[in-house]
FIKOLZA-1660 file (N, C-alpha, C; in steps of 0.1 Angstrom, whole numbers, plus 5000, padded with zeros to 4 digits):
% residues 194
   i   px   py   pz ch aa at
   1 4196 5020 5478  A  M  N
   1 4184 5029 5483  A  M CA
   1 4177 5023 5493  A  M  C
   2 4169 5031 5499  A  L  N
   2 4159 5027 5511  A  L CA
   2 4147 5017 5505  A  L  C
   3 4147 5008 5513  A  S  N
   3 4136 4998 5508  A  S CA
   3 4128 4996 5517  A  S  C
   4 4114 4990 5516  A  S  N
   4 4102 4990 5527  A  S CA
   4 4108 4983 5538  A  S  C
   5 4109 4984 5550  A  M  N
   5 4114 4974 5562  A  M CA
   5 4108 4981 5574  A  M  C
   6 4108 4972 5583  A  S  N
   6 4102 4972 5596  A  S CA
   6 4110 4978 5605  A  S  C
   7 4121 4977 5603  A  S  N
   7 4135 4983 5611  A  S CA
   7 4143 4996 5606  A  S  C
   8 4148 5001 5614  A  P  N
   8 4157 5015 5609  A  P CA
   8 4167 5008 5600  A  P  C
   9 4172 5016 5591  A  I  N
   9 4181 5016 5580  A  I CA
   9 4195 5011 5585  A  I  C
  10 4203 4999 5583  A  P  N
  10 4214 4996 5590  A  P CA
  10 4222 5008 5585  A  P  C
  11 4232 5015 5595  A  G  N
  11 4242 5022 5590  A  G CA
  11 4237 5035 5586  A  G  C
  12 4224 5042 5586  A  A  N
  12 4218 5052 5582  A  A CA
  12 4220 5063 5593  A  A  C
  13 4224 5075 5589  A  L  N
  13 4222 5086 5598  A  L CA
  13 4217 5100 5592  A  L  C
  14 4210 5106 5597  A  L  N
  14 4204 5120 5590  A  L CA
  14 4213 5130 5595  A  L  C
  15 4221 5135 5587  A  L  N
  15 4231 5146 5588  A  L CA
  15 4222 5158 5584  A  L  C
  16 4220 5169 5595  A  C  N
  16 4215 5180 5592  A  C CA
  16 4226 5189 5590  A  C  C
  17 4226 5197 5579  A  I  N
  17 4239 5206 5574  A  I CA
  17 4235 5221 5575  A  I  C
  18 4241 5227 5586  A  D  N
  18 4244 5240 5586  A  D CA
  18 4230 5248 5585  A  D  C
  19 4223 5242 5596  A  L  N
  19 4210 5248 5600  A  L CA
  19 4208 5258 5611  A  L  C
  20 4217 5268 5608  A  Q  N
  20 4221 5279 5615  A  Q CA
  20 4212 5289 5613  A  Q  C
  21 4208 5299 5622  A  D  N
  21 4201 5312 5621  A  D CA
  21 4205 5321 5612  A  D  C
  22 4215 5322 5610  A  I  N
  22 4224 5332 5600  A  I CA
  22 4221 5327 5586  A  I  C
  23 4222 5315 5581  A  F  N
  23 4220 5310 5570  A  F CA
  23 4204 5305 5565  A  F  C
  24 4195 5303 5577  A  L  N
  24 4180 5304 5574  A  L CA
  24 4176 5317 5569  A  L  C
  25 4178 5327 5576  A  K  N
  25 4177 5342 5573  A  K CA
  25 4177 5346 5559  A  K  C
  26 4186 5338 5553  A  A  N
  26 4191 5340 5539  A  A CA
  26 4181 5334 5528  A  A  C
  27 4176 5321 5531  A  M  N
  27 4169 5313 5525  A  M CA
  27 4156 5321 5521  A  M  C
  28 4153 5319 5508  A  P  N
  28 4138 5326 5505  A  P CA
  28 4127 5319 5507  A  P  C
  29 4127 5306 5514  A  D  N
  29 4118 5297 5517  A  D CA
  29 4120 5292 5532  A  D  C
  30 4124 5301 5540  A  A  N
  30 4131 5298 5554  A  A CA
  30 4122 5291 5563  A  A  C
  31 4106 5295 5562  A  G  N
  31 4096 5289 5570  A  G CA
  31 4094 5274 5568  A  G  C
  32 4093 5273 5555  A  R  N
  32 4090 5259 5549  A  R CA
  32 4102 5249 5549  A  R  C
  33 4113 5257 5547  A  L  N
  33 4125 5247 5551  A  L CA
  33 4126 5243 5567  A  L  C
  34 4123 5252 5573  A  S  N
  34 4125 5250 5587  A  S CA
  34 4114 5240 5594  A  S  C
  35 4102 5239 5586  A  S  N
  35 4091 5231 5590  A  S CA
  35 4094 5218 5584  A  S  C
  36 4099 5215 5573  A  R  N
  36 4102 5202 5564  A  R CA
  36 4115 5196 5573  A  R  C
  37 4126 5203 5578  A  C  N
  37 4136 5198 5583  A  C CA
  37 4131 5195 5597  A  C  C
  38 4123 5201 5605  A  E  N
  38 4120 5197 5620  A  E CA
  38 4111 5184 5617  A  E  C
  39 4101 5180 5605  A  F  N
  39 4093 5170 5606  A  F CA
  39 4105 5159 5603  A  F  C
  40 4115 5160 5591  A  A  N
  40 4122 5149 5591  A  A CA
  40 4132 5145 5601  A  A  C
  41 4136 5154 5610  A  I  N
  41 4143 5152 5624  A  I CA
  41 4136 5145 5632  A  I  C
  42 4122 5148 5632  A  E  N
  42 4112 5141 5643  A  E CA
  42 4111 5126 5635  A  E  C
  43 4108 5127 5623  A  A  N
  43 4105 5112 5619  A  A CA
  43 4115 5105 5618  A  A  C
  44 4131 5108 5617  A  A  N
  44 4143 5099 5619  A  A CA
  44 4143 5094 5635  A  A  C
  45 4139 5102 5642  A  R  N
  45 4143 5099 5656  A  R CA
  45 4130 5090 5661  A  R  C
  46 4119 5091 5655  A  L  N
  46 4109 5082 5658  A  L CA
  46 4112 5068 5652  A  L  C
  47 4118 5068 5644  A  L  N
  47 4118 5056 5635  A  L CA
  47 4134 5051 5636  A  L  C
  48 4141 5055 5647  A  G  N
  48 4154 5050 5653  A  G CA
  48 4167 5052 5644  A  G  C
  49 4166 5064 5635  A  I  N
  49 4177 5068 5629  A  I CA
  49 4183 5078 5635  A  I  C
  50 4196 5079 5640  A  P  N
  50 4204 5088 5644  A  P CA
  50 4203 5100 5637  A  P  C
  51 4207 5114 5643  A  V  N
  51 4203 5126 5640  A  V CA
  51 4216 5134 5645  A  V  C
  52 4224 5140 5634  A  A  N
  52 4234 5148 5638  A  A CA
  52 4233 5161 5632  A  A  C
  53 4241 5173 5636  A  F  N
  53 4241 5185 5629  A  F CA
  53 4257 5187 5628  A  F  C
  54 4257 5194 5614  A  T  N
  54 4270 5203 5614  A  T CA
  54 4269 5218 5613  A  T  C
  55 4275 5224 5619  A  E  N
  55 4277 5238 5621  A  E CA
  55 4290 5246 5614  A  E  C
  56 4285 5253 5605  A  Q  N
  56 4297 5261 5599  A  Q CA
  56 4302 5272 5607  A  Q  C
  57 4317 5271 5612  A  V  N
  57 4322 5280 5619  A  V CA
  57 4313 5285 5630  A  V  C
  58 4307 5279 5639  A  P  N
  58 4297 5281 5649  A  P CA
  58 4300 5291 5659  A  P  C
  59 4316 5293 5661  A  Q  N
  59 4320 5305 5672  A  Q CA
  59 4319 5319 5666  A  Q  C
  60 4317 5320 5651  A  K  N
  60 4314 5332 5642  A  K CA
  60 4299 5333 5640  A  K  C
  61 4294 5322 5634  A  L  N
  61 4281 5323 5628  A  L CA
  61 4270 5316 5636  A  L  C
  62 4272 5313 5648  A  G  N
  62 4262 5307 5660  A  G CA
  62 4258 5293 5657  A  G  C
  63 4253 5287 5666  A  P  N
  63 4249 5274 5665  A  P CA
  63 4238 5268 5656  A  P  C
  64 4233 5257 5657  A  T  N
  64 4221 5254 5651  A  T CA
  64 4210 5257 5657  A  T  C
  65 4200 5262 5652  A  A  N
  65 4187 5269 5656  A  A CA
  65 4181 5260 5665  A  A  C
  66 4177 5266 5675  A  P  N
  66 4172 5255 5687  A  P CA
  66 4161 5247 5683  A  P  C
  67 4153 5252 5675  A  Q  N
  67 4140 5243 5669  A  Q CA
  67 4144 5228 5666  A  Q  C
  68 4155 5228 5660  A  F  N
  68 4158 5216 5654  A  F CA
  68 4167 5207 5665  A  F  C
  69 4176 5212 5672  A  L  N
  69 4181 5203 5684  A  L CA
  69 4169 5200 5692  A  L  C
  70 4155 5208 5694  A  K  N
  70 4147 5206 5702  A  K CA
  70 4140 5192 5696  A  K  C
  71 4138 5192 5683  A  A  N
  71 4130 5181 5677  A  A CA
  71 4140 5170 5678  A  A  C
  72 4152 5170 5679  A  A  N
  72 4162 5158 5677  A  A CA
  72 4162 5153 5694  A  A  C
  73 4161 5161 5701  A  A  N
  73 4161 5157 5717  A  A CA
  73 4148 5149 5719  A  A  C
  74 4137 5155 5713  A  G  N
  74 4123 5149 5716  A  G CA
  74 4119 5148 5730  A  G  C
  75 4122 5158 5735  A  G  N
  75 4118 5158 5751  A  G CA
  75 4126 5152 5759  A  G  C
  76 4137 5147 5757  A  T  N
  76 4148 5142 5766  A  T CA
  76 4156 5150 5768  A  T  C
  77 4167 5148 5777  A  R  N
  77 4176 5157 5781  A  R CA
  77 4191 5156 5773  A  R  C
  78 4190 5142 5766  A  R  N
  78 4201 5141 5756  A  R CA
  78 4202 5152 5748  A  R  C
  79 4216 5157 5746  A  K  N
  79 4218 5165 5737  A  K CA
  79 4225 5160 5726  A  K  C
  80 4216 5166 5711  A  P  N
  80 4220 5159 5700  A  P CA
  80 4235 5164 5695  A  P  C
  81 4241 5155 5688  A  Q  N
  81 4257 5155 5681  A  Q CA
  81 4257 5170 5672  A  Q  C
  82 4263 5180 5679  A  Q  N
  82 4267 5190 5669  A  Q CA
  82 4280 5189 5666  A  Q  C
  83 4284 5190 5651  A  L  N
  83 4297 5189 5645  A  L CA
  83 4303 5203 5640  A  L  C
  84 4310 5211 5647  A  A  N
  84 4318 5220 5640  A  A CA
  84 4325 5217 5628  A  A  C
  85 4326 5229 5619  A  K  N
  85 4333 5224 5608  A  K CA
  85 4338 5239 5603  A  K  C
  86 4349 5243 5594  A  N  N
  86 4351 5252 5586  A  N CA
  86 4353 5249 5571  A  N  C
  87 4349 5236 5569  A  T  N
  87 4353 5231 5554  A  T CA
  87 4339 5232 5549  A  T  C
  88 4338 5231 5536  A  F  N
  88 4323 5232 5530  A  F CA
  88 4318 5220 5532  A  F  C
  89 4324 5207 5526  A  S  N
  89 4321 5193 5528  A  S CA
  89 4323 5189 5543  A  S  C
  90 4312 5181 5549  A  A  N
  90 4314 5178 5562  A  A CA
  90 4325 5165 5562  A  A  C
  91 4325 5160 5552  A  L  N
  91 4335 5149 5552  A  L CA
  91 4349 5153 5549  A  L  C
  92 4351 5165 5544  A  A  N
  92 4364 5171 5546  A  A CA
  92 4372 5175 5558  A  A  C
  93 4363 5176 5568  A  D  N
  93 4367 5178 5581  A  D CA
  93 4370 5165 5589  A  D  C
  94 4384 5160 5591  A  D  N
  94 4388 5149 5595  A  D CA
  94 4379 5143 5609  A  D  C
  95 4378 5150 5619  A  G  N
  95 4371 5148 5629  A  G CA
  95 4356 5145 5630  A  G  C
  96 4350 5152 5617  A  I  N
  96 4336 5148 5614  A  I CA
  96 4335 5132 5606  A  I  C
  97 4344 5135 5600  A  R  N
  97 4348 5121 5591  A  R CA
  97 4346 5108 5600  A  R  C
  98 4359 5111 5608  A  E  N
  98 4361 5101 5619  A  E CA
  98 4349 5099 5626  A  E  C
  99 4341 5108 5629  A  T  N
  99 4329 5105 5640  A  T CA
  99 4320 5097 5631  A  T  C
 100 4314 5099 5621  A  L  N
 100 4306 5093 5610  A  L CA
 100 4311 5078 5608  A  L  C
 101 4320 5082 5601  A  L  N
 101 4324 5067 5595  A  L CA
 101 4330 5057 5604  A  L  C
 102 4339 5062 5614  A  E  N
 102 4345 5052 5624  A  E CA
 102 4337 5049 5637  A  E  C
 103 4334 5060 5643  A  K  N
 103 4326 5057 5654  A  K CA
 103 4310 5053 5653  A  K  C
 104 4303 5061 5646  A  H  N
 104 4290 5056 5638  A  H CA
 104 4289 5047 5629  A  H  C
 105 4299 5042 5621  A  K  N
 105 4298 5032 5611  A  K CA
 105 4288 5036 5602  A  K  C
 106 4286 5048 5597  A  V  N
 106 4275 5055 5588  A  V CA
 106 4281 5046 5575  A  V  C
 107 4270 5040 5569  A  E  N
 107 4271 5033 5554  A  E CA
 107 4260 5044 5546  A  E  C
 108 4250 5049 5551  A  H  N
 108 4242 5055 5546  A  H CA
 108 4238 5070 5549  A  H  C
 109 4241 5081 5543  A  L  N
 109 4239 5094 5547  A  L CA
 109 4227 5098 5542  A  L  C
 110 4217 5106 5549  A  I  N
 110 4206 5109 5545  A  I CA
 110 4206 5127 5550  A  I  C
 111 4205 5134 5540  A  L  N
 111 4209 5146 5541  A  L CA
 111 4198 5157 5539  A  L  C
 112 4198 5168 5548  A  C  N
 112 4188 5177 5546  A  C CA
 112 4199 5192 5550  A  C  C
 113 4192 5201 5547  A  G  N
 113 4198 5216 5554  A  G CA
 113 4200 5226 5543  A  G  C
 114 4213 5231 5544  A  I  N
 114 4219 5243 5533  A  I CA
 114 4232 5244 5533  A  I  C
 115 4238 5249 5525  A  E  N
 115 4230 5253 5511  A  E CA
 115 4231 5242 5500  A  E  C
 116 4224 5239 5494  A  T  N
 116 4224 5228 5484  A  T CA
 116 4236 5230 5474  A  T  C
 117 4240 5241 5469  A  P  N
 117 4249 5238 5460  A  P CA
 117 4263 5240 5464  A  P  C
 118 4264 5243 5477  A  I  N
 118 4279 5245 5482  A  I CA
 118 4279 5233 5493  A  I  C
 119 4277 5236 5505  A  C  N
 119 4278 5225 5516  A  C CA
 119 4274 5211 5513  A  C  C
 120 4260 5210 5510  A  V  N
 120 4253 5200 5510  A  V CA
 120 4257 5192 5496  A  V  C
 121 4262 5200 5485  A  Y  N
 121 4265 5194 5472  A  Y CA
 121 4279 5187 5478  A  Y  C
 122 4289 5195 5482  A  Q  N
 122 4301 5188 5485  A  Q CA
 122 4299 5178 5496  A  Q  C
 123 4293 5177 5505  A  T  N
 123 4292 5169 5514  A  T CA
 123 4288 5157 5508  A  T  C
 124 4278 5157 5502  A  A  N
 124 4273 5144 5490  A  A CA
 124 4283 5138 5482  A  A  C
 125 4291 5147 5477  A  L  N
 125 4299 5140 5468  A  L CA
 125 4309 5134 5471  A  L  C
 126 4314 5140 5486  A  D  N
 126 4326 5132 5493  A  D CA
 126 4320 5119 5496  A  D  C
 127 4305 5118 5503  A  A  N
 127 4302 5107 5505  A  A CA
 127 4298 5095 5494  A  A  C
 128 4297 5100 5483  A  I  N
 128 4296 5092 5470  A  I CA
 128 4309 5087 5466  A  I  C
 129 4320 5097 5468  A  N  N
 129 4333 5088 5466  A  N CA
 129 4342 5083 5479  A  N  C
 130 4333 5083 5488  A  S  N
 130 4337 5075 5501  A  S CA
 130 4330 5058 5498  A  S  C
 131 4321 5059 5489  A  D  N
 131 4310 5046 5488  A  D CA
 131 4301 5045 5495  A  D  C
 132 4296 5055 5502  A  L  N
 132 4283 5058 5510  A  L CA
 132 4273 5057 5502  A  L  C
 133 4262 5053 5505  A  Q  N
 133 4249 5057 5500  A  Q CA
 133 4246 5069 5504  A  Q  C
 134 4236 5077 5496  A  V  N
 134 4234 5090 5498  A  V CA
 134 4221 5093 5493  A  V  C
 135 4213 5098 5504  A  T  N
 135 4198 5104 5498  A  T CA
 135 4196 5116 5505  A  T  C
 136 4192 5125 5495  A  L  N
 136 4188 5139 5499  A  L CA
 136 4174 5142 5499  A  L  C
 137 4171 5147 5508  A  L  N
 137 4157 5149 5511  A  L CA
 137 4153 5163 5504  A  L  C
 138 4146 5161 5493  A  T  N
 138 4145 5170 5484  A  T CA
 138 4136 5184 5489  A  T  C
 139 4127 5181 5499  A  D  N
 139 4119 5190 5505  A  D CA
 139 4124 5198 5518  A  D  C
 140 4136 5193 5520  A  C  N
 140 4146 5197 5532  A  C CA
 140 4157 5203 5529  A  C  C
 141 4161 5208 5517  A  L  N
 141 4168 5217 5514  A  L CA
 141 4166 5228 5507  A  L  C
 142 4177 5239 5508  A  S  N
 142 4175 5251 5501  A  S CA
 142 4189 5257 5499  A  S  C
 143 4187 5269 5493  A  A  N
 143 4197 5277 5486  A  A CA
 143 4190 5292 5485  A  A  C
 144 4200 5303 5485  A  R  N
 144 4196 5311 5478  A  R CA
 144 4193 5315 5465  A  R  C
 145 4199 5306 5458  A  R  N
 145 4197 5308 5442  A  R CA
 145 4191 5293 5437  A  R  C
 146 4178 5292 5437  A  P  N
 146 4169 5280 5436  A  P CA
 146 4175 5271 5421  A  P  C
 147 4182 5281 5410  A  D  N
 147 4185 5275 5399  A  D CA
 147 4198 5268 5401  A  D  C
 148 4205 5273 5413  A  D  N
 148 4219 5264 5413  A  D CA
 148 4217 5252 5418  A  D  C
 149 4207 5253 5431  A  A  N
 149 4203 5242 5437  A  A CA
 149 4197 5230 5429  A  A  C
 150 4191 5233 5418  A  R  N
 150 4185 5224 5408  A  R CA
 150 4196 5218 5401  A  R  C
 151 4206 5226 5394  A  E  N
 151 4220 5220 5387  A  E CA
 151 4226 5210 5397  A  E  C
 152 4227 5215 5413  A  A  N
 152 4235 5208 5421  A  A CA
 152 4229 5194 5422  A  A  C
 153 4215 5194 5426  A  L  N
 153 4208 5182 5425  A  L CA
 153 4210 5172 5414  A  L  C
 154 4209 5178 5402  A  A  N
 154 4210 5171 5388  A  A CA
 154 4222 5163 5391  A  A  C
 155 4231 5170 5392  A  A  N
 155 4246 5164 5393  A  A CA
 155 4248 5154 5401  A  A  C
 156 4243 5153 5415  A  L  N
 156 4243 5144 5425  A  L CA
 156 4237 5133 5421  A  L  C
 157 4225 5133 5414  A  I  N
 157 4216 5122 5410  A  I CA
 157 4223 5116 5399  A  I  C
 158 4230 5122 5391  A  R  N
 158 4239 5113 5379  A  R CA
 158 4247 5108 5383  A  R  C
 159 4254 5111 5396  A  L  N
 159 4266 5105 5404  A  L CA
 159 4261 5092 5412  A  L  C
 160 4246 5091 5414  A  G  N
 160 4243 5079 5420  A  G CA
 160 4236 5084 5435  A  G  C
 161 4234 5096 5438  A  A  N
 161 4225 5099 5450  A  A CA
 161 4212 5099 5448  A  A  C
 162 4203 5096 5457  A  Y  N
 162 4187 5093 5455  A  Y CA
 162 4184 5106 5461  A  Y  C
 163 4172 5112 5455  A  A  N
 163 4169 5125 5457  A  A CA
 163 4151 5124 5460  A  A  C
 164 4146 5124 5471  A  L  N
 164 4132 5120 5473  A  L CA
 164 4128 5130 5483  A  L  C
 165 4115 5133 5483  A  P  N
 165 4109 5138 5494  A  P CA
 165 4111 5133 5508  A  P  C
 166 4111 5140 5520  A  S  N
 166 4109 5132 5531  A  S CA
 166 4099 5120 5535  A  S  C
 167 4089 5126 5532  A  E  N
 167 4079 5115 5533  A  E CA
 167 4078 5103 5529  A  E  C
 168 4086 5104 5515  A  T  N
 168 4085 5093 5505  A  T CA
 168 4096 5084 5513  A  T  C
 169 4106 5088 5518  A  I  N
 169 4117 5081 5521  A  I CA
 169 4112 5073 5536  A  I  C
 170 4107 5082 5546  A  F  N
 170 4103 5076 5560  A  F CA
 170 4089 5066 5557  A  F  C
 171 4081 5070 5548  A  Y  N
 171 4071 5061 5544  A  Y CA
 171 4080 5047 5540  A  Y  C
 172 4091 5047 5535  A  S  N
 172 4095 5034 5530  A  S CA
 172 4101 5028 5539  A  S  C
 173 4106 5035 5551  A  V  N
 173 4110 5027 5564  A  V CA
 173 4100 5022 5573  A  V  C
 174 4091 5028 5571  A  V  N
 174 4077 5023 5580  A  V CA
 174 4073 5010 5572  A  V  C
 175 4071 5013 5558  A  G  N
 175 4068 5001 5550  A  G CA
 175 4054 4996 5551  A  G  C
 176 4048 4995 5563  A  T  N
 176 4032 4987 5565  A  T CA
 176 4026 4993 5576  A  T  C
 177 4012 4994 5574  A  T  N
 177 4007 4999 5585  A  T CA
 177 4007 4991 5596  A  T  C
 178 4014 4979 5599  A  E  N
 178 4017 4970 5608  A  E CA
 178 4029 4974 5617  A  E  C
 179 4037 4983 5610  A  H  N
 179 4048 4988 5619  A  H CA
 179 4046 4996 5633  A  H  C
 180 4055 4991 5640  A  P  N
 180 4050 4998 5653  A  P CA
 180 4050 5014 5656  A  P  C
 181 4054 5020 5649  A  A  N
 181 4054 5035 5647  A  A CA
 181 4046 5041 5638  A  A  C
 182 4038 5032 5631  A  F  N
 182 4030 5038 5619  A  F CA
 182 4020 5046 5625  A  F  C
 183 4013 5046 5636  A  K  N
 183 4003 5059 5640  A  K CA
 183 4008 5068 5646  A  K  C
 184 4020 5069 5651  A  D  N
 184 4027 5079 5657  A  D CA
 184 4033 5089 5643  A  D  C
 185 4039 5079 5633  A  Y  N
 185 4044 5088 5621  A  Y CA
 185 4033 5093 5613  A  Y  C
 186 4020 5088 5610  A  T  N
 186 4011 5094 5603  A  T CA
 186 4007 5104 5611  A  T  C
 187 4006 5106 5626  A  K  N
 187 4003 5119 5634  A  K CA
 187 4013 5129 5629  A  K  C
 188 4027 5124 5630  A  L  N
 188 4035 5132 5625  A  L CA
 188 4037 5141 5611  A  L  C
 189 4031 5132 5604  A  V  N
 189 4028 5136 5590  A  V CA
 189 4017 5149 5591  A  V  C
 190 4007 5144 5598  A  K  N
 190 3996 5154 5598  A  K CA
 190 3999 5167 5606  A  K  C
 191 4007 5167 5617  A  K  N
 191 4015 5178 5622  A  K CA
 191 4020 5187 5612  A  K  C
 192 4028 5179 5605  A  Y  N
 192 4034 5191 5593  A  Y CA
 192 4029 5194 5582  A  Y  C
 193 4016 5189 5579  A  S  N
 193 4010 5191 5567  A  S CA
 193 4006 5203 5562  A  S  C
 194 4008 5213 5568  A  T  N
 194 4006 5227 5567  A  T CA
 194 4017 5235 5562  A  T  C
% end
């Protein structure tokens, strides 16, 4: 579990799953989801937690929506990592699995994105089965069918995943008003409070 600390979580990575326009348009709460995911991406970047994006068959379905890539870049010219897949679980793709587990040495996946009962669920399940810690940012997930999403989240929690709102997680990383990023983080919270 994430504990209060003044430095980034060792081995953590925020994995944003399939935040592509074609899928966003199908979500009943697309505006809220976009805002909360942008918040999570900016918070992770501010706190030194790496961010990566998966894209479901991007050559057919399009890339990650630009606002998320912009949030991850944070005004730099550095291009965020975009990982194409045709599997529902990101970790079922050998290239993504190698990138995350061997190159980035990920030990803790923080997940946001869509769709909760499909790609998010299968990615989290594979991560748990690979002995990774998994945290699901509950306000940064969505599905076409909310009842299905609730059932999938409940199943993942029973299997050992943590499911909490993004502010809860990132305030746990900040831990104290003495954290060097505290003021910038609270500004970010206010920016995305509406």
